[in-house]
N, C-alpha and C positions, 0 to 999 in steps of 0.2 A: 368606576372612574370617579365618583363622588367622595369615596372613601380615601382615595390617593389624593384628591385635591385638598381635603380636610386636613390629612396628616402633613402635607407640605405646607398649609396654611398655619397649622399649629406649631410646626416647628419653626416658622419664620416669626410668630407670635412670641415663642419662648426666648428666642434671641431679642427680639425687639423689647417686649415687656421686661424681661429679665435683666438686660442691660440698663434700661431706664431706671428700674428699681435699685440695681447696684449703684447707680451713678447717684441718685437722689438720697438713698439712705446710708450708703457707705463712704462715697468719694466725697460728696458735696459737704457734708457737715465739717470734717476737718479742714476742707478748702476754705470754708467761710471763716472759720476759727483763726487759721493760719494766714489768711488771704493769700493763698498759694494758688495763684493764677496758672503758672506753669503746670503744676500737677493737674489741674482741670483741663487744661488744654492737651495735655499728654492722654488722657483717659479718652477725651473726645475724639482725638486723632485716631487712636487704636480701635475705639469702638465704632466709629464711621465706617470702617473697612468691612465689618461684617454686619453692622446695624442697617446701613442703607440697603443693601442686597437683600437682607431679611424683610425689611419693609416692602422692597419691590416685589418679592415673591407673595407677601401678603396681599398686596394691591392685585396683582395678577390673578392669583388663585381666589380671591374674594370677588372679584367681578365676574370670574369664570363661575363660580358656584351661585352667585347671584342669578347669572343668566341660566343656569340649570334650575333653580327654583322658580323664578319668573323670566321665561325666554323673552317675553315683550318688554323691552327696556323702557317703554313708555309707561308701563303698569308699575315702575319702580317709584315713580312719583305721586302716584294716585292716594297713597295713604288709606286705601279703602279695604286692607287686609293686614295681618299681622306681619307677613313676609315683607310688604312693601315699606311698612313702617320701620321695620328692623334695617332693611337695606338703606333706607333714607338716613336712619340714625347713624349706620357706620359711614355712609359717605358724608355725612356732616361731621362726624369725629374725624375722619381723614382730612376734610377741608380744613378744619381747625388746627389740625396737627401741622398740616403742610404751611399754613400760614405763619404760625409760631416758629416753626424749624426754619422756614426761610428768611424770617426777620432775624432770627438769631445768626444764622449762618451769614448773611450779607451785611447786616447793620451791627450787630451787637460783638461777634466774636471778632471781626477785624480791629475793633477799636477796644477789645476786652482789656480791663485793668482792674485795680484794686478799687478804683472809683465805682465802676458800674458793674462790679461782680454780683453785687445782691440783685441787680435788674436780670442778669443772665440766670441767675438761681431761680428767679420766677419763671423764667422760660423752661428750665429744667423740670421744675415742680409740675408746671402746666402739661408738659408733653408726657410727664410720668402719669399724672392723672388721666389724661386722655388715653394713655396706653391701656392703663387698667380698665377704663371704660370700653375700650374695643373689646376686652376679654368678656366683661360682664354682658355686653349686648350680644357678643358671639355665643356665649352659652345659651342665651334664650332662644336662638335658633334651633337648638336641640331640645331645650327643656319646656319652652313655652313661656307664656308670661304668669303662670300660676305659681 
């Protein structure tokens, strides 16, 4: 069962992280040069349809796997072993991602214009870096800290 959960988790991560890397590295630079807000919004609208379900899959499978690694949820917060540290780190990254994404979705995107495009770019870059951090921390579950 754990292998199945991991495969689903990795497929969701591939979509989420890959989409954000595409956005940050290939879509965003020309958008910033041309100040092309409609192109950015078009990508965001298309990606949201697969990106958000992928993130939801990651959350569900991540919590499920965390529970399999440490069944006592109160132990997730003790930081007295490597697994609890990694779970806390993943949950911290998720919290930061959610805060930035919600701020972008409800505060920045509704008023997005050429004037605040750079501010939105910071949101994109931040979520992209957090997405990569998810992958890095996730690999440590399998490879250890060494």
